[in-house]
NUPADO-798184 format. One line per 8 residues: for each residue x, y, z of C-alpha. Coordinates in Angstrom, 1 decimal, m for minus. Each point is the difference from the previous one (the first is absolute). Layout:
N
X:Y:Z ~ ...
***
This chain:
323
7.1:m2.4:2.9 ~ m0.2:3.8:m0.1 ~ 3.4:0.2:1.7 ~ 1.5:m2.5:m2.4 ~ m0.8:2.1:m3.0 ~ 1.6:3.1:1.7 ~ 3.3:m1.6:0.1 ~ m0.1:m0.4:m3.8
m1.1:3.5:m0.9 ~ 2.4:1.8:2.2 ~ 2.8:m0.2:m2.5 ~ m2.3:0.4:m3.0 ~ m1.0:3.4:1.2 ~ 3.6:0.9:0.8 ~ 1.1:m1.0:m3.5 ~ m2.7:2.3:m1.4
1.2:3.0:1.9 ~ 3.8:m0.5:m0.4 ~ 0.4:m1.4:m3.5 ~ 2.5:2.0:m2.0 ~ m0.3:m0.2:m3.7 ~ m0.4:2.3:m3.0 ~ m3.8:m0.7:m0.1 ~ m0.6:1.0:3.6
m2.8:2.6:0.4 ~ 0.1:2.8:2.6 ~ m2.6:0.2:2.6 ~ m1.1:3.5:m1.2 ~ m0.4:m1.3:m3.5 ~ m2.0:m3.0:1.2 ~ m2.2:2.3:2.1 ~ m0.7:2.2:m3.0
m1.1:m3.0:m2.1 ~ m2.1:m1.6:2.8 ~ m1.1:3.3:1.6 ~ m3.3:m1.4:1.3 ~ 1.8:m2.5:2.2 ~ 2.5:2.5:1.4 ~ m2.9:2.3:0.9 ~ m2.0:m2.8:1.6
2.9:m1.2:2.1 ~ 1.9:3.1:0.9 ~ 3.6:0.3:1.2 ~ 0.4:m0.4:3.7 ~ 3.0:0.2:2.4 ~ m0.5:m3.8:0.5 ~ m0.6:m2.8:m2.5 ~ 2.2:1.6:m2.6
1.6:m3.1:m1.4 ~ m3.3:m1.9:m0.1 ~ m1.7:2.9:m1.8 ~ 2.9:0.4:m2.5 ~ m0.1:m3.7:m0.8 ~ m3.7:0.1:m0.8 ~ 0.4:3.1:m2.2 ~ 2.9:m1.5:m2.0
m1.8:m3.3:m0.4 ~ m3.1:1.9:m1.2 ~ 2.0:1.8:m2.6 ~ 1.4:m3.3:m1.3 ~ m3.5:m1.5:m0.2 ~ m2.0:2.9:m1.4 ~ 2.6:1.9:m2.1 ~ 2.5:m2.7:m1.0
m2.8:m2.7:m0.2 ~ 2.1:m2.4:2.0 ~ m2.8:m2.3:1.3 ~ 2.5:m2.3:1.7 ~ 0.3:2.6:2.7 ~ m3.6:m0.3:1.1 ~ 0.7:m2.6:2.7 ~ 3.0:1.9:1.3
m2.2:3.1:0.1 ~ m2.7:m1.7:2.0 ~ 2.5:m1.2:2.6 ~ 1.5:3.5:0.1 ~ m3.4:1.5:0.6 ~ m0.4:m2.5:2.8 ~ 3.2:1.3:1.6 ~ m1.3:3.5:m0.5
m3.3:m0.9:1.6 ~ 1.7:m1.3:3.1 ~ 2.2:3.1:0.3 ~ m2.9:2.5:m0.6 ~ m2.2:m1.9:2.5 ~ 2.5:0.5:2.7 ~ 0.4:3.6:m0.9 ~ m3.8:0.5:0.1
0.0:m1.1:3.7 ~ 2.4:2.7:1.1 ~ m1.4:2.2:2.8 ~ 1.3:3.6:0.1 ~ 0.5:2.0:3.1 ~ m3.3:2.0:0.4 ~ 0.3:3.7:m0.6 ~ m1.0:0.8:3.6
2.9:m2.1:1.3 ~ 2.5:1.4:m2.5 ~ m1.1:3.6:0.8 ~ m1.8:m0.2:3.4 ~ m2.7:2.7:0.5 ~ 1.3:2.8:2.2 ~ m2.0:2.7:1.9 ~ 1.4:2.8:m2.0
0.9:m1.1:m3.5 ~ 1.5:2.0:m2.8 ~ m1.6:m0.2:m3.4 ~ 3.2:m1.5:m1.3 ~ m0.3:m3.0:2.4 ~ m3.7:m0.4:m1.0 ~ 1.0:0.0:m3.6 ~ 2.7:m2.5:0.5
m2.4:m2.4:1.8 ~ m2.6:0.3:m2.8 ~ 2.7:m0.4:m2.7 ~ 1.3:m3.1:1.7 ~ m3.5:m1.4:0.4 ~ m0.6:0.5:m3.8 ~ 3.4:m1.5:m0.8 ~ m0.6:m3.2:2.0
m3.5:m0.4:m1.4 ~ 1.4:0.3:m3.6 ~ 2.8:m2.4:0.7 ~ m2.4:m2.5:1.5 ~ m2.4:0.3:m2.9 ~ 2.8:m0.5:m2.5 ~ 1.2:m3.1:1.7 ~ m3.5:m1.5:0.2
m0.6:0.9:m3.7 ~ 3.2:m1.7:m1.0 ~ m1.0:m3.2:1.7 ~ m3.5:0.0:m1.5 ~ 1.2:0.9:m3.5 ~ 2.6:m2.8:0.2 ~ m2.8:m2.5:0.9 ~ m2.0:1.3:m3.0
3.0:m0.5:m2.3 ~ 0.4:m3.6:1.2 ~ m3.7:m0.7:m0.6 ~ 0.3:1.4:m3.5 ~ 2.8:m2.4:m0.7 ~ m1.9:m2.8:1.5 ~ m2.8:0.6:m2.4 ~ 2.3:0.6:m2.9
1.8:m3.3:0.4 ~ m3.0:m2.2:0.8 ~ 0.2:m2.9:m2.5 ~ 3.6:0.5:m0.9 ~ 1.7:m3.4:m0.3 ~ 3.6:1.0:0.7 ~ 1.3:m2.1:3.0 ~ 1.0:2.9:2.3
m3.3:1.8:m0.5 ~ m1.9:m3.3:0.5 ~ 1.9:m0.4:3.3 ~ m1.0:3.6:1.0 ~ m3.7:m0.6:m0.6 ~ 0.1:m3.3:2.0 ~ 2.2:1.2:2.9 ~ m1.5:3.5:0.4
m3.5:m0.4:m1.3 ~ m0.6:m3.8:0.8 ~ m0.9:m0.6:m3.6 ~ m0.3:m3.8:m0.3 ~ m0.3:0.2:m3.8 ~ 3.4:1.6:m0.1 ~ 1.4:m2.7:2.2 ~ m1.5:m2.6:m2.3
1.8:1.6:m3.0 ~ 3.3:m0.1:2.0 ~ m0.4:m3.7:0.8 ~ m0.8:m0.7:m3.6 ~ 3.1:1.9:m1.2 ~ 2.1:m1.9:2.5 ~ m1.3:m3.4:m1.0 ~ 0.7:0.8:m3.6
3.6:1.0:0.9 ~ m0.6:3.6:m1.0 ~ 1.0:1.7:3.3 ~ 3.6:0.9:0.6 ~ 2.1:2.2:2.3 ~ 1.1:m0.7:3.5 ~ m2.5:2.5:1.4 ~ m3.0:m1.5:m1.8
1.0:m3.5:1.2 ~ 0.1:1.3:3.5 ~ m3.4:1.7:m0.4 ~ m1.4:m3.3:m1.3 ~ 1.4:m1.9:3.0 ~ m2.0:2.3:2.3 ~ m3.1:m0.6:m2.1 ~ 0.4:m3.8:0.1
0.4:0.1:3.8 ~ m3.8:0.4:0.3 ~ m1.2:m1.9:m3.0 ~ 2.5:m2.7:m0.8 ~ 2.6:m0.4:2.8 ~ 1.9:m2.8:m1.8 ~ 1.1:2.5:m2.6 ~ 1.6:2.4:2.5
3.4:m1.7:0.3 ~ 0.7:m0.6:m3.7 ~ m1.1:3.6:m0.8 ~ 2.3:1.5:2.6 ~ 2.8:m2.1:m1.4 ~ m0.8:1.2:m3.5 ~ 0.3:3.5:1.3 ~ 3.5:m0.8:1.3
0.9:m1.5:m3.4 ~ m0.8:3.4:m1.6 ~ 1.5:2.2:2.7 ~ 2.4:2.6:m1.4 ~ 3.5:m0.3:1.6 ~ 0.3:3.8:0.2 ~ m2.8:0.0:2.5 ~ 1.5:m2.7:2.2
1.8:2.0:2.5 ~ 0.3:m0.1:3.8 ~ m2.2:2.2:2.1 ~ 1.8:3.1:1.4 ~ m0.6:1.0:3.7 ~ m3.5:1.5:0.5 ~ m0.2:3.7:m1.0 ~ m1.8:0.5:3.2
1.8:m2.2:2.5 ~ m2.9:m0.2:2.4 ~ m2.6:m1.0:m2.6 ~ 0.2:m2.5:m2.9 ~ m2.0:1.1:m3.0 ~ 0.0:m2.5:m2.9 ~ m1.1:2.8:m2.5 ~ 3.1:2.1:0.8
2.5:m2.6:1.1 ~ m0.5:m2.7:m2.6 ~ 0.0:2.6:m2.9 ~ m2.0:m2.1:m2.4 ~ 2.1:m3.2:0.5 ~ m2.6:m2.8:m0.1 ~ 2.3:m3.0:1.0 ~ m0.6:0.8:3.6
m3.7:m0.6:m0.3 ~ 0.6:m3.2:m2.1 ~ 2.3:m1.4:2.6 ~ m2.3:0.8:2.8 ~ m3.0:m1.6:m1.6 ~ 2.0:m3.2:m0.9 ~ 1.3:m0.1:3.6 ~ m3.5:0.2:1.5
m1.5:m2.3:m2.7 ~ 2.5:m2.8:0.7 ~ m0.3:0.4:3.7 ~ m3.8:m0.3:m0.2 ~ 0.5:m3.2:m1.9 ~ 2.5:m1.3:2.6 ~ 2.7:0.0:m2.7 ~ 2.4:1.4:2.6
3.3:m0.4:m2.0 ~ m1.4:2.0:m2.9 ~ m1.4:2.6:2.3 ~ 3.4:0.4:1.7 ~ 1.7:0.3:m3.4 ~ m2.0:3.1:m1.0 ~ 0.1:1.5:3.5 ~ 3.8:m0.2:m0.3
m0.2:1.7:m3.4 ~ m1.8:2.8:1.8 ~ 2.7:0.2:2.6 ~ 2.7:0.1:m2.7 ~ m1.8:3.0:m1.5 ~ m0.1:1.9:3.3 ~ m3.8:m0.3:0.4 ~ m0.8:0.8:3.6
m3.5:m1.4:m0.3 ~ 1.5:m3.5:0.1 ~ 0.5:0.4:3.7 ~ m3.7:m0.5:0.5 ~ 0.0:m3.4:m1.7 ~ m0.3:m3.1:2.2 ~ 1.9:m2.2:m2.4 ~ 3.4:1.2:0.9
m0.3:m0.7:3.7 ~ m1.7:m3.3:m0.7 ~ 2.8:m1.3:m2.3 ~ 2.7:1.2:2.3 ~ m1.6:m1.7:3.0 ~ m1.4:m3.2:m1.7 ~ 2.1:m0.6:m3.1 ~ 3.3:1.6:0.6
1.9:m2.8:m1.7 ~ m1.7:0.8:m3.4 ~ 0.9:3.7:0.0 ~ 3.3:m0.3:m1.8 ~ m1.5:m1.8:m3.0 ~ m2.9:2.3:m0.1 ~ 2.2:3.1:0.2 ~ 1.9:m1.2:m3.0
m3.2:m0.4:m2.0 ~ m1.0:3.5:0.9 ~ 3.3:1.3:m1.2 ~ m0.4:m1.9:m3.3 ~ m3.5:1.5:m0.6 ~ 1.4:3.4:0.9 ~ 2.6:m0.2:m2.7 ~ m2.6:m1.2:m2.5
m2.2:2.9:0.6 ~ 2.9:2.5:m0.1 ~ 1.0:m1.4:m3.4 ~ m3.5:m0.2:m1.4 ~ 0.3:m3.8:m0.2 ~ m2.6:m1.2:2.4 ~ m2.1:m2.8:m1.5 ~ m2.7:m1.9:1.7
1.2:m3.4:m1.3 ~ 3.5:0.6:1.4 ~ m1.4:1.1:3.3 ~ m2.3:m3.0:0.3 ~ 2.9:m2.4:m0.8 ~ 2.2:1.8:2.6 ~ m2.6:m0.2:2.8 ~ m1.0:m3.5:m0.9
3.6:m1.1:0.7 ~ m0.4:0.9:3.6 ~ 0.9:m3.0:2.2
***
């Protein structure tokens, strides 16, 4: 679940950093306005984008009073936490290895060793402090948003803090038809997986109904060819996860035709993860005569999602027509 949300925020943070409009605030101006945060989480050679995103979000929230940015800020802080944690683990070359002790040393060499020792100690302390101060900032937001009834913040408190009351509010909002957005529909499908499995399929399909065509693009080759990373390679496009879950859901229910349809949609979108799915081999070996018809249905659904015209009723009629 944690990884799922990372795919969504990746582009949100990028938008925050790259937006170009007359109202854009400079980082220095934001730091001046929220000086405490910039002093708590200091500039480092690493984590620059993550830190900048947090600072600019904080400016929008505290100075511009844009409360709608709070969820984005909490996710940005989570990204910063991950980055600063990795930085806090860095081990520097010890001073005695960098400047091995010699029998007859000059004072200059001794001074260099001592200066290097002080330098790495300061860098280590700074990186550890950045990590702990990021954790403290996240905790402050956790406390500040406790009891908020906005859907994304309810989702945060349930998915990160295991708040069952927040989950109850989300379910109530969904039952009342007050939840919207392809991401919230996907989040709810994950919630229902453990508490009401019968609702998983219709909720995933509702997510597809609301999926923005601009985000429905094929996956480019992995940025690191030897390692697939959903956070980097999917770039916030959620349809891969929707298709994967439907593929696996239908396979588990032995609805193999439907499972194959969504596995083919993954193939059509250049998702390499589909290679791990048993359904493709099963259908090619056991039901090869059906593949032509099923491939046509996959192409139809693909065109619907591309045009923002996917509707559950149309989909159900289409798959019900299978001979």
